C-alpha positions in Angstrom: -8.9 15.4 70.5 -5.7 15.8 68.6 -5.5 15.0 64.8 -2.4 14.3 62.8 -2.5 14.1 58.8 -0.2 11.0 58.2 0.0 8.5 55.5 -2.7 10.2 53.5 -5.3 10.0 56.3 -6.3 12.1 59.5 -5.5 10.1 62.7 -7.2 10.8 66.0 -4.7 10.4 68.9 -4.0 11.4 72.4 -0.9 12.0 74.7 -0.8 12.0 78.4 1.7 12.0 80.9 5.6 12.7 81.1 8.4 10.3 80.9 9.5 7.8 78.2 7.2 7.3 75.4 4.7 4.3 75.7 2.8 3.6 72.4 -0.5 1.7 73.2 -2.0 0.1 69.9 -5.7 -1.2 70.1 -7.2 -4.1 68.4 -9.7 -4.7 65.5 -12.6 -2.4 65.6 -12.0 -0.9 69.1 -11.0 2.7 69.8 -8.2 4.4 71.9 -11.0 5.0 74.5 -10.6 1.3 75.5 -7.2 2.4 77.1 -8.8 4.9 79.4 -8.0 2.9 82.6 -4.6 1.9 81.6 -3.8 5.7 80.6 -4.7 6.7 84.2 -2.1 4.4 85.5 0.7 4.9 83.0 0.6 8.7 82.7 2.2 8.6 86.0 5.3 7.1 84.7 5.3 7.4 81.0 4.2 9.8 78.2 1.3 7.7 76.9 0.3 7.7 73.2 -3.0 6.2 72.1 -4.8 6.6 68.8 -7.6 5.1 66.7 -6.4 2.9 63.8 -7.4 3.7 60.3 -11.1 2.6 59.9 -11.8 2.9 63.6 -13.2 5.7 66.0 -12.4 9.3 64.8 -9.8 8.3 62.4 -10.5 8.5 58.7 -11.8 5.2 57.0 -10.8 5.0 53.7 -11.7 2.1 51.4 -10.3 -1.0 52.5 -8.8 -3.7 52.6 -6.0 -2.7 55.2 -2.9 -4.7 55.9 -0.8 -5.1 58.9 2.0 -3.5 57.2 0.0 -0.4 56.2 -1.3 0.0 59.9 2.2 -0.3 61.3 3.1 2.3 58.8 0.5 4.6 60.2 1.9 4.0 63.6 5.5 4.8 62.7 4.5 8.1 60.8 2.5 9.0 63.8 5.6 8.7 66.1 7.6 10.6 63.4 4.8 13.5 63.6 5.2 13.6 67.3 9.2 13.7 66.9 9.4 10.5 69.0 12.5 8.7 68.0 11.8 5.4 69.9 8.9 4.3 72.2 7.9 1.1 74.3 5.2 -0.5 72.4 2.3 -2.5 73.5 -0.8 -3.8 71.8 -4.0 -5.6 72.6 -5.5 -8.3 70.0 -4.9 -7.3 66.6 -2.9 -4.2 68.1 -0.2 -6.8 69.3 0.2 -8.0 65.6 0.6 -4.3 64.5 3.3 -4.0 67.3 5.1 -7.1 65.8 5.0 -5.5 62.4 6.5 -2.3 63.8 9.2 -4.4 65.6 10.0 -6.4 62.5 10.0 -3.4 59.9 11.0 -0.7 61.9 13.2 -2.1 64.7 14.7 1.3 65.4 11.5 2.7 66.7 11.0 0.0 69.4 12.6 0.4 72.7 12.8 -3.2 74.2 13.3 -6.6 72.8 12.8 -9.6 75.2 15.0 -12.8 74.5 13.6 -16.2 75.5 15.7 -19.3 75.8 14.7 -22.2 73.5 16.5 -24.7 75.4 15.0 -24.0 78.6 11.5 -23.6 77.3 11.6 -26.7 75.3 12.5 -28.7 78.6 10.0 -26.8 80.7 7.2 -26.2 80.2 7.5 -27.3 76.7 7.1 -25.6 73.3 4.1 -27.6 72.3 2.2 -26.5 75.5 3.2 -22.9 74.8 1.9 -23.2 71.3 -1.4 -24.6 72.5 -1.7 -21.5 74.8 -1.4 -18.9 71.9 2.4 -18.7 71.7 5.0 -17.1 73.8 3.8 -13.6 73.6 0.5 -14.6 75.0 1.9 -17.1 77.4 4.3 -14.5 79.2 2.0 -11.4 78.7 4.5 -9.7 76.6 3.2 -7.7 73.6 6.6 -6.3 72.6 9.3 -7.8 70.3 10.6 -11.3 71.3 13.7 -13.2 70.1 14.4 -16.9 70.8 17.9 -18.1 70.5 18.3 -21.8 69.1 19.5 -23.2 72.3 22.7 -24.2 70.7 24.8 -22.3 73.4 23.1 -24.0 76.2 23.5 -27.4 74.6 27.1 -27.1 73.9 28.0 -25.7 77.3 26.6 -29.0 78.7 30.1 -30.6 77.8 30.0 -34.2 79.0 26.2 -34.3 78.6 26.2 -33.9 74.8 27.3 -35.6 71.5 27.6 -33.7 68.3 27.5 -35.0 64.7 26.6 -33.5 61.3 23.1 -34.3 61.8 22.5 -32.5 65.0 23.4 -32.9 68.7 22.2 -35.3 71.2 22.0 -34.2 74.9 20.9 -35.0 78.4 18.8 -32.7 80.2 20.3 -30.8 83.2 17.0 -31.2 84.9 16.5 -35.0 85.0 19.0 -36.6 82.9 16.6 -37.5 80.0 18.0 -37.8 76.6 17.0 -35.3 73.9 17.8 -34.5 70.3 18.3 -31.2 68.5 18.6 -31.1 64.7 18.1 -28.0 62.7 14.7 -29.0 61.7 13.7 -29.7 65.3 14.9 -26.4 66.5 13.0 -24.5 63.8 9.7 -26.4 64.8 10.5 -25.6 68.5 11.1 -21.9 67.6 8.0 -21.7 65.3 5.9 -23.2 68.1 7.3 -20.5 70.6 6.3 -17.9 68.0 8.9 -15.1 68.8 9.5 -12.2 66.2 13.0 -13.3 65.6 14.4 -16.8 65.6 18.0 -18.0 65.5 19.6 -20.9 63.5 21.1 -23.8 65.3 25.0 -23.2 65.3 27.9 -24.8 67.1 29.8 -22.5 69.4 33.4 -23.6 69.5 36.3 -22.4 72.0 37.5 -19.3 70.3 41.2 -20.0 70.0 41.2 -23.8 68.9 41.7 -23.7 65.2 41.0 -27.3 64.4 37.8 -27.4 66.3 36.5 -24.0 64.8 37.0 -25.3 61.3 34.9 -28.3 61.9 32.3 -26.5 63.8 32.2 -23.8 61.2 31.4 -26.3 58.3 28.7 -28.0 60.6 27.3 -24.5 61.4 26.8 -23.6 57.7 25.2 -26.9 57.0 22.8 -26.4 59.7 22.2 -22.8 58.5 21.0 -24.1 55.2 18.9 -26.8 56.8 17.4 -24.2 59.2 16.5 -21.7 56.3 14.8 -24.5 54.4 12.8 -25.9 57.4 11.7 -22.4 58.5 8.0 -21.7 57.4 6.7 -18.8 59.3 6.5 -15.7 57.5 5.7 -13.6 60.5 9.1 -14.5 62.0 12.5 -13.2 60.9 15.4 -16.0 61.0 18.9 -14.7 61.6 22.1 -16.4 60.6 25.0 -16.5 63.2 28.7 -15.7 62.0 31.0 -18.2 63.8 34.8 -18.9 63.4 36.5 -18.0 66.8 39.3 -15.4 66.6 40.5 -16.3 63.1 39.8 -13.6 60.7 39.7 -16.0 57.6 37.2 -18.2 59.2 35.1 -15.1 60.2 35.2 -13.9 56.6 34.2 -17.2 55.2 31.2 -17.5 57.6 30.1 -13.9 56.9 30.2 -14.3 53.1 28.5 -17.8 53.3 25.6 -16.6 55.3 25.3 -13.4 53.2 24.7 -15.5 50.1 21.8 -17.1 52.0 20.2 -13.7 52.3 19.1 -13.8 56.0 17.1 -10.8 57.0 19.6 -10.4 59.9 22.9 -11.6 61.1 24.2 -12.3 64.5 28.0 -12.5 65.6 28.2 -15.5 67.8 31.2 -17.2 69.7 32.6 -13.9 71.6 32.8 -13.2 75.2 33.7 -16.8 75.7 37.4 -16.7 76.7 39.1 -14.5 74.1 40.7 -11.2 75.0 39.0 -7.7 74.4 41.5 -7.1 71.5 40.5 -10.2 69.8 36.8 -9.5 70.1 37.3 -5.9 68.6 39.3 -7.4 65.7 36.5 -9.8 64.8 33.9 -7.0 65.1 36.2 -4.6 62.9 36.1 -7.4 60.3 32.3 -8.2 60.6 31.5 -4.4 60.4 33.2 -4.4 57.0 31.4 -7.6 55.6 27.9 -7.7 56.8 25.1 -5.8 55.0 24.5 -2.2 56.3 20.8 -2.4 55.7 20.3 -5.4 57.9 20.4 -5.7 61.9 23.4 -6.9 63.5 23.1 -8.8 66.7 26.1 -9.4 69.0 25.4 -12.6 71.2 25.9 -12.7 75.0 27.9 -9.3 75.4 26.5 -6.7 77.8 29.0 -4.7 79.7 28.9 -0.9 79.3 32.4 -0.6 77.8 31.3 -3.4 75.3 28.3 -1.5 74.2 30.3 1.6 73.1 33.0 -0.5 71.5 30.6 -2.8 69.8 28.2 0.1 68.6 31.2 1.9 67.0 31.8 -1.3 65.1 28.4 -1.6 63.7 26.4 -3.6 66.2 22.7 -2.9 66.6 21.3 -5.6 69.0 22.7 -7.1 72.3 21.9 -9.6 74.8 23.3 -10.7 78.1 22.6 -12.2 81.4 25.0 -9.8 83.2 22.6 -7.1 84.6 20.4 -9.5 86.4 23.3 -11.9 87.2 25.1 -9.2 88.9 21.9 -8.0 90.6 21.7 -11.5 92.4 25.2 -11.1 93.6 24.4 -7.7 94.9 26.4 -5.6 92.4 24.8 -2.4 90.6 25.8 -0.5 87.5 26.7 3.2 87.8 28.2 5.5 85.3 31.6 5.3 87.3 31.6 1.6 87.6 29.9 -1.2 89.8 29.0 -0.9 93.3 28.5 -3.6 95.7 25.2 -3.3 97.4 26.2 -5.6 100.2 29.1 -3.3 101.5 28.8 -2.3 105.2 29.7 1.1 104.3 26.2 1.6 102.6 24.3 0.9 105.8 23.5 4.6 106.7 23.8 5.7 102.9 20.5 7.7 102.0 21.4 8.2 98.5 19.9 6.1 95.6 22.0 3.6 93.7 22.8 6.5 91.2 21.9 10.1 91.6 19.7 11.2 88.8 18.7 7.7 87.6 15.0 7.6 86.9 14.4 3.8 87.4 11.7 2.8 89.9 14.4 1.5 92.4 16.3 5.0 92.5 13.1 6.9 92.7 11.9 5.2 95.8 14.7 3.4 97.7 17.9 4.2 99.3 21.3 2.2 99.2 20.8 1.7 103.0 17.5 0.0 102.5 18.8 -2.1 99.6 21.9 -3.0 101.6 19.6 -4.1 104.4 17.5 -6.3 102.1 20.5 -7.9 100.7 22.2 -8.7 104.1 18.7 -10.0 105.3 18.6 -12.3 102.1 15.2 -10.7 101.1 14.5 -11.5 97.5 13.0 -8.0 97.1 16.7 -6.7 97.2 17.7 -8.7 94.2 14.4 -7.6 92.3 15.2 -3.9 93.0 18.7 -4.3 91.9 17.7 -6.0 88.7 15.3 -3.2 87.9 18.1 -0.7 88.3 20.7 -2.5 86.2 18.2 -3.2 83.4 17.2 0.4 83.3 20.6 1.5 83.4 21.7 -0.5 80.2 18.5 0.4 78.5 18.9 4.1 79.2 22.5 3.8 78.0 21.5 2.4 74.8 18.9 5.2 74.6 21.7 7.9 74.9 23.8 5.9 72.4 20.9 6.1 69.7 20.3 9.8 70.3 24.0 10.7 70.1 24.1 8.8 66.9 21.4 10.8 65.5 22.7 14.2 66.6 26.4 13.3 65.8 27.8 13.2 69.4 28.5 9.5 69.6 32.4 9.7 69.8 32.0 12.5 72.6 29.5 10.3 74.6 32.0 7.3 74.3 34.9 9.3 75.3 33.1 10.7 78.4 32.0 7.3 79.5 35.3 5.7 79.0 37.0 8.4 81.0 34.5 8.0 83.9 35.0 4.4 84.1 38.9 4.6 83.8 39.0 7.2 86.7 37.0 4.7 88.9 39.3 1.8 88.0 42.3 3.9 88.8 41.1 4.9 92.3 
């Protein structure tokens, strides 16, 4: 039994195993002993941390009542006591709610955030069904932080299947051609039914270099942001605004200032990586870095290459999402620190190395390039699955290195090393 004096109380905790930290939070009235079976499994792969919440087990029982925020604070101070900068977090019952509080109030302490797509979940299986089944966390068995986009990007990518006006957008489903209508109020209802920790406003994503279209879309995006904010009712869900304006600095500044006045708890930068040059993207991010509040999260939507990570983080971005790691895996490509490799290549047929030497992902710890190349050539879905595991781990581990380098002051050195490796590969 280990005891930590944190937040004015003594907390009983346990640490088992080696690897990345995994924090397991128990529910109301239960003790950390309830994790005993999970601990036996997870200690093979993680450094597992379990503890008794205040008022439970061998932890102190000060006079109540206790709040979720207070218990989340206990959790974070325990991590600080253990010198753990960031952890994977999972919770059971009330522990899931504590985990959500940690994700919302201490996003820097949580290692993973899952993005779910509002458009696709609305069409199938339906947001009302998910709400009846306890919300998206319970529906998909994920206790970590969740973010839902507004579905706007998917709707606007339908082109001939949608029609936009100031009130909203009418579109036809790509599944069966049925007609649907998204308004700011409708999207907020859907996202609240889904119940993610972070929701996004409905916005209009315009082609980045078309000035006239961007002016019209920006006016509409701002109207919709105000309506989303008025329609949003869940106090346990953070609503982020989205800065739009294409590659035009004056429109981006106008958008940032308008949304800052609405005082959202976080801000996204949308409408990038959709056809503009890298230099134009960097110019926009240089501007938003100067304008957006430093004390609120900044989320760059739809961007996810290794180079983009370093360039965007150096310009103040905190959160990313992108389909790239799994899309590339489906096409047989894998990330490495010297660039992508094609896992379908015949040259790998007798290669006994992992995808990348030193990688700690499940795929690289258990399988060779030769075997994965065989799976790809045989059209076995396991090959795509193993490549996806590696690509996701690769990007998550890169972000871990970036966070640590920021804390110890070595970010610019790490960035230079990564960029040099990638350039050497591209010059070969």
